[in-house]
Structures are given as C-alpha cells and as structure tokens.
KOLKETI-78002 format. One line per 3 residues: number of its first residue (from 1); their letters; for each residue x negated, y, z negated of C-alpha. Coordinates in nm, 2 decimals. Each point is the difference from the previous one (the first is absolute). Layout:
<sites>
NUM	A	X:Y:Z; ... .
</sites>
This chain:
<sites>
1	MSH	1.06:0.87:0.47; 0.14:-0.25:-0.19; -0.08:-0.37:-0.08 .
4	KEK	0.26:-0.16:-0.19; 0.09:-0.25:0.25; -0.20:-0.30:-0.01 .
7	KIV	-0.01:-0.09:0.34; -0.11:0.34:0.22; -0.05:-0.27:0.35 .
10	QVS	0.19:-0.32:0.09; 0.18:-0.07:0.30; 0.14:-0.36:0.07 .
13	SEI	0.28:0.05:0.25; 0.17:0.26:0.25; 0.30:0.01:-0.18 .
16	GRL	-0.04:0.01:-0.42; 0.10:0.29:-0.20; -0.23:0.30:0.13 .
19	RRL	-0.14:0.13:-0.33; -0.34:0.24:0.16; -0.08:0.11:0.30 .
22	LVH	-0.25:0.24:0.18; 0.14:0.29:0.24; -0.09:0.30:0.14 .
25	SPD	0.25:0.28:0.09; -0.03:0.17:0.35; -0.29:0.29:-0.03 .
28	SGV	-0.04:0.27:0.22; -0.23:-0.18:0.22; 0.30:-0.18:0.15 .
31	GKV	0.12:0.36:0.10; -0.31:0.06:0.22; -0.01:-0.31:0.26 .
34	VPS	0.05:0.16:0.32; 0.09:-0.18:0.29; -0.34:-0.03:0.14 .
37	KAQ	-0.13:-0.18:-0.28; 0.37:-0.22:-0.11; -0.12:-0.32:0.17 .
40	DWL	-0.35:0.06:-0.13; 0.14:0.02:-0.32; 0.21:-0.28:0.02 .
43	FED	0.36:0.20:0.04; 0.20:-0.07:0.25; 0.14:0.37:-0.03 .
46	IVH	-0.04:0.33:-0.20; 0.22:0.03:-0.31; 0.17:0.29:-0.18 .
49	LET	-0.17:-0.02:-0.33; 0.29:0.17:-0.22; 0.26:-0.20:0.13 .
52	MRK	-0.22:-0.34:-0.04; -0.09:0.10:-0.34; 0.36:0.18:-0.14 .
55	KEY	0.24:-0.22:0.15; -0.16:-0.35:0.04; -0.32:-0.07:-0.19 .
58	DYY	0.12:0.19:-0.33; 0.28:-0.21:0.00; -0.20:-0.28:-0.01 .
61	TKI	-0.20:0.12:-0.31; 0.31:0.03:-0.16; 0.15:-0.36:0.04 .
64	LLY	-0.37:-0.13:-0.08; -0.01:0.21:-0.33; 0.40:-0.09:-0.10 .
67	FLD	-0.12:-0.38:0.07; -0.38:-0.01:-0.17; -0.04:0.31:-0.24 .
70	PQK	0.41:0.13:-0.06; -0.11:0.23:-0.26; -0.19:0.25:0.26 .
73	IRG	0.32:0.05:0.17; 0.30:-0.11:-0.19; 0.26:0.28:-0.06 .
76	RLR	-0.25:0.28:0.14; 0.09:-0.08:0.38; 0.19:0.34:0.00 .
79	EID	-0.22:0.22:-0.17; -0.34:-0.15:0.19; 0.23:0.06:0.35 .
82	AAE	0.12:0.37:-0.14; -0.32:0.13:-0.09; -0.17:0.29:0.17 .
85	SSR	-0.27:-0.21:0.07; 0.14:-0.36:0.05; -0.26:-0.12:0.16 .
88	DFY	-0.27:0.02:-0.29; 0.16:-0.32:-0.10; -0.15:-0.18:0.28 .
91	KPG	-0.35:0.17:0.00; -0.30:-0.18:-0.14; -0.18:0.26:-0.18 .
94	NSA	0.28:0.25:-0.09; 0.11:0.02:-0.38; 0.31:-0.13:0.08 .
97	FYG	-0.07:-0.28:0.17; 0.15:-0.32:-0.12; -0.31:-0.21:-0.06 .
100	SDK	0.13:-0.35:-0.01; -0.23:-0.26:-0.08; 0.26:-0.23:0.16 .
103	VVE	0.06:0.18:0.32; -0.37:0.09:0.08; -0.10:0.26:0.19 .
106	LEW	-0.36:-0.04:0.20; -0.06:0.33:0.02; 0.00:0.01:-0.44 .
109	LLA	-0.20:-0.31:-0.01; -0.24:0.20:0.27; 0.02:0.33:-0.25 .
112	DIL	-0.04:-0.20:-0.30; -0.36:-0.17:0.10; -0.15:0.34:0.15 .
115	QDQ	-0.04:0.09:-0.35; -0.28:-0.18:-0.01; -0.31:0.19:0.14 .
118	EIK	-0.15:-0.29:0.15; 0.25:-0.16:0.16; 0.12:0.35:0.13 .
121	LKI	-0.37:0.03:0.17; 0.05:-0.35:0.16; 0.34:0.06:0.15 .
124	VSA	-0.07:0.37:0.13; -0.34:-0.15:0.18; 0.18:-0.32:0.12 .
127	VCA	0.31:0.21:0.16; -0.22:0.26:0.13; -0.30:-0.25:0.18 .
130	VEG	0.33:-0.19:0.14; 0.18:0.36:0.11; -0.35:0.16:0.13 .
133	CSY	0.04:0.30:-0.23; -0.24:0.26:-0.01; -0.20:0.05:-0.36 .
136	ATE	0.20:0.31:-0.07; 0.36:-0.13:0.03; -0.15:-0.34:-0.27 .
139	NQL	-0.10:0.28:-0.21; 0.34:0.17:0.01; 0.14:-0.31:-0.07 .
142	LKL	-0.23:-0.07:-0.30; 0.14:0.32:-0.16; 0.35:-0.08:0.00 .
145	SPP	0.20:-0.17:-0.31; 0.11:-0.38:0.01; 0.33:0.11:0.09 .
148	LLS	-0.06:0.22:0.31; -0.27:-0.23:0.07; 0.18:-0.27:0.03 .
151	KAI	0.26:0.18:0.20; -0.28:0.14:0.26; -0.14:-0.39:0.05 .
154	ISG	0.39:-0.14:0.08; 0.13:0.31:0.21; -0.35:0.10:0.16 .
157	SID	0.04:0.38:-0.08; -0.06:0.21:-0.32; 0.28:0.23:0.08 .
160	DDH	0.29:-0.08:0.15; -0.12:0.22:0.31; -0.34:-0.15:0.10 .
163	LIF	-0.11:-0.36:0.05; -0.33:-0.09:-0.04; -0.03:-0.36:0.12 .
166	PPI	0.32:-0.22:0.12; 0.32:-0.10:-0.26; 0.06:-0.37:-0.07 .
169	PNF	0.37:0.09:0.09; 0.04:-0.43:-0.04; -0.12:0.00:-0.38 .
172	IFT	0.38:-0.04:-0.08; 0.01:-0.33:0.12; -0.18:-0.12:-0.32 .
175	RDI	0.06:-0.37:0.08; -0.31:0.00:0.26; -0.24:0.07:-0.24 .
178	GIV	0.02:-0.29:-0.20; 0.22:-0.27:-0.14; 0.04:-0.16:-0.35 .
181	INE	-0.02:-0.38:0.02; 0.10:-0.12:-0.32; -0.26:0.16:-0.28 .
184	YVL	-0.23:0.12:0.30; -0.03:0.29:0.22; -0.08:-0.04:0.38 .
187	LNK	-0.18:0.30:0.14; 0.05:0.07:0.38; -0.20:0.06:0.31 .
190	PAK	0.19:0.24:0.20; -0.01:-0.07:0.37; 0.07:0.36:0.14 .
193	TAR	-0.29:0.27:-0.08; 0.30:0.24:-0.09; 0.00:-0.22:-0.36 .
196	FRE	-0.31:-0.05:-0.06; -0.02:0.30:-0.28; 0.29:-0.18:-0.17 .
199	ALL	-0.19:-0.32:-0.03; -0.32:0.20:-0.13; 0.27:0.17:-0.26 .
202	AKY	0.18:-0.29:-0.12; -0.32:-0.17:-0.06; -0.13:0.30:-0.25 .
205	IFF	0.39:-0.01:-0.17; -0.01:-0.38:-0.08; -0.39:-0.06:-0.09 .
208	NHP	0.02:0.32:-0.22; 0.35:0.14:-0.17; 0.07:-0.15:-0.32 .
211	LFA	0.35:-0.15:0.06; -0.19:-0.24:0.21; -0.27:-0.05:-0.25 .
214	AYR	0.06:-0.37:-0.11; 0.01:-0.12:0.38; -0.31:0.12:0.11 .
217	DNI	-0.10:-0.35:0.05; 0.28:-0.11:0.16; -0.01:0.27:0.27 .
220	LEI	-0.05:-0.20:0.34; -0.19:0.15:0.32; -0.05:-0.15:0.29 .
223	PDI	-0.36:-0.14:0.03; -0.27:0.17:0.18; -0.13:-0.23:0.25 .
226	VHH	-0.31:0.08:0.22; 0.14:-0.19:0.33; 0.35:0.08:0.11 .
229	FLL	-0.13:0.35:0.19; -0.26:-0.19:0.18; 0.22:-0.25:0.14 .
232	PGD	0.16:0.05:0.34; 0.35:0.06:0.01; 0.29:0.05:0.26 .
235	GEE	-0.23:0.30:0.19; -0.03:0.14:-0.35; -0.14:-0.13:-0.34 .
238	KKV	0.14:-0.18:-0.25; 0.16:0.19:-0.26; 0.08:-0.07:-0.37 .
241	TLE	0.36:0.18:-0.09; 0.28:-0.03:-0.25; 0.26:0.17:-0.09 .
244	GGD	0.28:-0.03:-0.29; 0.28:-0.04:0.24; -0.16:-0.30:0.13 .
247	VMV	0.02:-0.18:-0.35; 0.33:-0.11:-0.22; -0.05:-0.18:-0.37 .
250	VHK	0.32:-0.25:0.11; -0.06:-0.21:-0.32; -0.32:-0.02:-0.25 .
253	EHL	-0.19:-0.27:0.17; 0.13:0.09:0.36; -0.12:0.33:0.21 .
256	LVG	0.11:0.09:0.37; -0.23:0.18:0.19; 0.04:0.12:0.36 .
259	ISE	-0.24:0.03:0.30; 0.13:0.34:0.18; -0.05:0.30:0.14 .
262	RTT	-0.19:0.10:-0.32; -0.16:-0.30:-0.16; -0.24:-0.20:0.19 .
265	MEA	-0.07:-0.39:0.03; -0.34:0.03:-0.11; 0.13:0.17:-0.36 .
268	VHL	0.28:-0.26:-0.05; -0.28:-0.28:0.01; -0.19:0.21:-0.24 .
271	LIN	0.29:0.05:-0.22; 0.10:-0.39:0.00; -0.34:-0.09:-0.10 .
274	MLF	-0.05:0.24:-0.30; 0.37:-0.06:-0.18; -0.05:-0.34:0.01 .
277	EKN	-0.35:-0.01:-0.11; 0.12:0.21:-0.30; 0.32:-0.23:-0.04 .
280	IVK	0.22:0.31:0.02; 0.26:-0.16:0.23; 0.05:-0.34:0.11 .
283	KIS	0.16:0.06:0.33; 0.00:0.26:0.26; 0.22:0.00:0.30 .
286	VIK	-0.14:0.20:0.29; 0.26:0.17:0.25; -0.15:0.10:0.32 .
289	IPR	0.18:0.24:0.20; -0.03:0.20:0.33; -0.23:0.30:-0.03 .
292	RRD	0.25:0.25:0.05; 0.07:0.36:-0.09; 0.32:-0.07:-0.10 .
295	YMH	-0.06:-0.30:-0.23; -0.31:0.12:-0.16; 0.04:-0.21:-0.33 .
298	IDT	0.17:-0.27:-0.07; 0.22:0.17:-0.24; 0.10:0.20:0.30 .
301	IFT	0.18:-0.30:0.09; 0.13:-0.18:-0.31; 0.02:0.06:-0.40 .
304	QVK	0.17:-0.19:-0.29; 0.32:0.12:-0.12; 0.13:-0.36:-0.29 .
307	RNV	-0.15:-0.30:-0.04; 0.18:-0.15:0.27; 0.06:0.35:0.23 .
310	WVM	-0.22:0.13:0.25; 0.00:0.31:0.28; -0.16:-0.06:0.30 .
313	LGS	-0.01:0.07:0.40; 0.17:-0.20:0.19; -0.23:-0.02:0.21 .
316	FSK	-0.24:-0.26:-0.16; 0.32:-0.19:-0.11; 0.07:-0.36:0.13 .
319	KVI	0.34:0.12:0.16; 0.01:0.18:0.29; 0.11:0.34:0.01 .
322	KHE	0.33:0.09:0.21; -0.12:0.30:0.24; 0.34:0.22:0.02 .
325	GAD	0.13:-0.05:0.35; -0.17:-0.32:0.09; 0.18:-0.32:0.05 .
328	AVE	-0.14:-0.36:-0.12; -0.26:-0.06:0.31; -0.16:0.31:-0.07 .
331	RIL	-0.04:0.01:-0.35; -0.15:-0.35:0.04; -0.19:0.14:0.26 .
334	EGS	-0.13:0.30:-0.20; -0.04:-0.22:-0.32; -0.24:-0.23:0.18 .
337	KRE	-0.24:0.27:0.13; -0.02:0.22:-0.34; -0.32:0.14:-0.09 .
340	EKI	0.05:0.04:-0.34; -0.19:-0.34:-0.14; -0.10:-0.07:-0.33 .
343	RII	-0.23:-0.27:-0.12; 0.03:-0.10:-0.40; -0.30:-0.22:-0.15 .
346	QFR	-0.04:-0.10:-0.33; -0.28:-0.06:-0.22; 0.00:-0.17:-0.34 .
349	KKA	-0.32:0.03:-0.20; 0.00:-0.39:-0.07; -0.06:-0.06:0.34 .
352	PEN	-0.06:0.32:0.25; -0.07:-0.27:0.28; 0.33:-0.15:0.03 .
355	PVY	0.22:0.31:0.07; 0.42:0.00:-0.01; 0.15:0.19:0.29 .
358	FDN	0.28:0.16:0.02; 0.23:0.04:0.33; 0.17:0.31:-0.07 .
361	LED	0.02:0.29:-0.30; 0.35:-0.10:-0.10; -0.10:-0.38:-0.08 .
364	LLI	-0.35:0.14:-0.18; 0.24:0.21:-0.22; 0.23:-0.24:-0.08 .
367	DIS	-0.26:-0.23:-0.10; -0.08:0.28:-0.23; 0.31:0.06:-0.17 .
370	END	0.07:-0.40:-0.04; -0.35:-0.08:-0.08; -0.20:0.23:-0.14 .
373	LEC	0.31:0.19:-0.20; 0.20:-0.32:-0.09; 0.28:0.17:0.15 .
376	KSK	0.36:-0.22:0.03; 0.24:0.23:0.23; -0.01:0.03:0.33 .
379	VKF	-0.28:0.24:0.17; 0.14:0.28:0.19; -0.15:0.24:0.25 .
382	IYS	0.12:0.37:0.03; -0.13:0.10:0.37; -0.12:0.33:0.13 .
385	GNN	0.32:0.19:0.19; 0.17:-0.32:-0.10; -0.14:-0.16:0.28 .
388	QFP	0.13:0.21:0.28; -0.15:0.10:0.27; -0.16:0.33:0.01 .
391	FDS	0.06:0.06:-0.32; -0.20:-0.27:-0.12; -0.34:0.13:0.14 .
394	REQ	0.14:0.37:-0.09; 0.03:-0.05:-0.34; -0.30:-0.23:-0.09 .
397	WTD	-0.19:0.32:0.16; 0.18:0.27:-0.26; -0.17:-0.32:-0.29 .
400	SCN	0.39:-0.20:-0.04; -0.22:-0.30:-0.09; -0.25:0.23:-0.26 .
403	LLA	0.22:-0.01:-0.32; -0.11:0.04:-0.33; 0.16:-0.24:-0.27 .
406	LKE	0.02:0.23:-0.34; 0.09:-0.37:-0.16; 0.16:-0.31:0.18 .
409	GVV	0.27:0.06:0.21; 0.00:0.39:-0.08; -0.21:0.14:0.29 .
412	LGY	-0.06:0.37:0.18; 0.07:0.07:0.38; 0.05:0.29:0.23 .
415	DRN	0.30:0.12:0.07; 0.01:0.05:0.38; -0.01:-0.41:0.06 .
418	DKT	0.38:-0.01:0.07; -0.01:-0.34:0.12; -0.24:-0.16:-0.27 .
421	IEA	0.20:0.17:-0.25; 0.31:-0.17:0.15; -0.17:-0.34:-0.01 .
424	FRE	-0.09:0.06:-0.36; 0.41:0.08:-0.05; 0.08:-0.32:0.16 .
427	AGF	-0.24:-0.21:-0.22; 0.15:0.11:-0.32; -0.19:0.30:-0.11 .
430	TIV	0.11:0.35:-0.12; -0.11:0.30:0.20; -0.07:0.30:-0.20 .
433	HVK	-0.11:0.36:0.10; -0.29:0.11:-0.22; 0.19:0.34:-0.10 .
436	ELL	0.29:-0.19:-0.10; -0.20:-0.26:-0.20; -0.18:0.27:-0.20 .
439	DQF	0.33:0.18:-0.08; 0.12:-0.32:-0.17; -0.33:-0.07:-0.22 .
442	EKE	0.02:0.38:-0.10; 0.36:-0.03:-0.10; -0.10:-0.38:-0.15 .
445	EVM	0.27:-0.13:0.23; -0.23:-0.28:0.10; -0.41:-0.06:-0.10 .
448	PDD	-0.23:-0.14:0.17; -0.03:-0.33:-0.19; 0.38:-0.05:0.10 .
451	LEN	-0.07:-0.02:0.41; 0.00:-0.34:0.16; 0.00:-0.05:0.38 .
454	TLI	-0.02:0.35:0.11; -0.20:0.19:0.29; -0.06:0.33:-0.10 .
457	LIP	0.02:0.24:0.28; -0.29:0.33:0.00; 0.02:0.27:0.27 .
460	SAE	-0.26:-0.04:0.25; 0.02:0.19:0.34; -0.39:0.16:-0.08 .
463	LSR	-0.12:-0.31:-0.22; 0.11:-0.26:0.27; -0.23:0.18:0.28 .
466	ARG	-0.30:-0.03:-0.19; 0.03:-0.37:0.10; 0.06:-0.19:-0.36 .
469	GFH	0.24:-0.13:-0.27; 0.04:0.00:-0.36; -0.20:-0.30:0.02 .
472	CMS	-0.27:0.19:0.17; 0.03:0.27:-0.29; -0.06:-0.18:-0.26 .
475	MPL	-0.29:-0.19:-0.19; 0.16:-0.22:-0.28; -0.24:-0.03:-0.31 .
478	LRE	0.23:-0.19:-0.25; 0.29:-0.21:0.09; 0.18:-0.22:-0.26 .
481	DIN	-0.06:-0.43:0.08; 0.33:-0.12:0.14; -0.09:-0.34:-0.09 .
</sites>
C-alpha cells in the first residue's frame, strides 16, 4: 500500500471531501442467509447475492473509485464490464482486484495481517473459540493461504458450498465497527451476537495493519470495567454496547452520540468520560431515540447533506406531519399522542454538570449549522417521503435518511425512495442516476469535482433489504477539513 499521503486517518465532519474509507463488498456469506436465521443475523429478508453485487453494490464501488481513486477506473469501465470474469475486479485476492488504498476493502486488509504467522494463529484461535470449532477445523483453517483464510473467516466457508460456521453478512456495514473522531479511531462494541466476529476482526486489523501503524496510540476502546455486568437492569444485566451508526462527528469539537436499540446509556457514559479526559472533543450531544428496529441507529433518522442542509425523518420534527385523509382535529390529536419521542442532552467538557437541553432534533441541527459550522445561510431540512404519510415511514425503512456525503452537497442514496427524491428536487438538488453519471465521467462531459448540490441514485432492490444505506456501508477514514 502507498503511504505517500501525510494523513491516513482524520475526520472532523460528516461532509468534508471524502478521501479514504473502509468498505466490504457483499461476500458469499450474504448468499447463505436462510429465512430461519435472517432475524438472528439481523436481516429482514433473504437477498439475491448476484443482483446485490452486480446490479447494485458494484455501482457503489465504481462511484467511490471515481471520486477517491480515479486512476484505478477512469477510462476502464467498458473493459471491466466486458471482461469474461468482470467480477474479478471487485474480488480481493484476485490478480485483477482494484486494490485501492483510498477505497479500502476490509477483506484485503485482513489478508495482509494474516501474512504474519503469530497474528494468524491468534485470529484463527479466537474465531474458532467463539464459534466452537473442532480441532480439525482449526488446523484446516491454519493451512489456508492468507487470501483464502480471510475469505473463509468472513464468509464462514472454506469453499462456496459448505459453511463451517455462520457468516457475518453485516460486515458490509463497515460504519458500525469503528468511527474516526479527528485523528482517533474508536472501536465499537456490537449489541448483537451476530456481529461479535466483526468487532474481533476490526480490532486485529487496526492494531496490526501497517496502514494504521502511526495511529496505534490513537486507537480507542470502551474501557473494560468490572461492575457493569454485576448491576441489575430492567430484567437483564446492564450492557455496554456501542455501534458506529450512533456516532457522528459534526465538527472537530462536537460529537453526536445516540442511545438506541444498539447503543446503551452505559456505553455512552463511558465514552463521554473517556473523550473528555483525553481532550478529543469539547462538546458531546446525546440523542436518545426509541428502541425500535425501524430506527436502529441515529443515522437511520437523519444525516447531513451540506453545512445548512439535513435530511431527516419528520416524526422527530417539531412540525405536525400531515396524514393523508386526516382532518385538522384528527391531525392534532394524532400529534399529541405520538410515540416518537426524542431526548437531546448536550454535555460540554468545561462544565459537564450543566448540560444544555434541546426540545427537538431540528433545533439541535440548526444550532450545529449556525454555531459550530458558522453557516450564514438559512438552515434547510429535507424530509423522508417529503413528509407525506405513509411515504415518510416507508422510505425511512428503506434508508431515505441514511445518505453518504462524498463532498459537501453531493450525496449517495437509493433510487427507490421516490418521495424523498422529489423533496431533494424541490430543494434545488440535481438528481442523477449512477449509470448516467458514470457514462458522463467516462466521456469526460463532467467530472467529480464539478458536481454541486447533487443526489446520486444507486439501484437498491436487494441492498435496501439488508437494512442499511450508504452511510452504514462506509467507514470514512479521511475527510478534508471543511473549515
């Protein structure tokens, strides 16, 4: 890998020009998810792997490469797509793999560290212990080459026909394994057993891969404490869990952290104390949302588009949502008994005992735009489903609010969320399908740096059924500082 760039890791916003990120392309394990295990493995449905790869995720990879590492792909799209083994370009371990150190594939990094025999022994032993493998299976894994072993550990199979332990299909959602906060990497603690192996692999990669060698002292973990599992909870032990979808760096001094279905109050408490003690940020806003599967993380209900533009779910708005067919009295009554309650508490390092409270999500986001980002323009909100019932909740379910900013004002979203797309258009954004845009790039009719105020649409029939958008499917490692 190239180490020419001075900085490998630094993120101080959600919208600064993206320069490096971690991804993982859907592997064969995703195609092994069966109906009886879908819920346990955090999928709502079984997906068609080849459609997800060829007709959806591959476009994501192409657009990322064009923005972050264009020499890997510019002028080659026709050649790549026409090749007899066209998917070899996307497969780690293959000689034709794109191998970018800007669009960084986790399976590739894992294969790199497995070259070290001591690390190989540790990882195989740890995985086999967690998965209850036989001694024979452990020895079989140790005989594999690093690329094959990396694939086997992630997909759960030594070959494509036989599983030896469960796959980790959620590994495509790289946001949840860790978050970069300024020049620090925060490793997370997953809430669900199905994601424990992801956290294990992330730990070994960040502490051992040469790409992150200069940052090893900056790798943060929620501290191990003795007493939390001894304390009584609400019918169960208190847990310390934290996932990346509940953490947003909106300014170099300001972090947003969610308490949700996946991130617990205990973890947030420990995180706030650790970040303040290390002087990493000066302000942390805690956003407590209902513990519901359709929300999951805070990035499922809002993400940032520009300094002064946010996309969000109207259920958390201070406005009353207009329900189709409801008269004024009915809307008011419905609004007064809504269950979608949100609580926002902002702690400041200089006086954590005197927090600031926000009544609603919009007020917090306006405060970020105006005071943290010093935005002079009016703050605008684009609402899921254009704030129309039932499209608001339908499209939030298919990740209308879970967008990835490639640079300020240029975001990736799913093509299926029609009403949200309509809302972006009404807000003055250009809407372009990824196929059309890639064709324009290849013909040099337009280039990535030319784009402004653009929503790029990517096919999503299968990806959206995996319950995550492009914000979930990215772990930014390096963004330009917007200030």
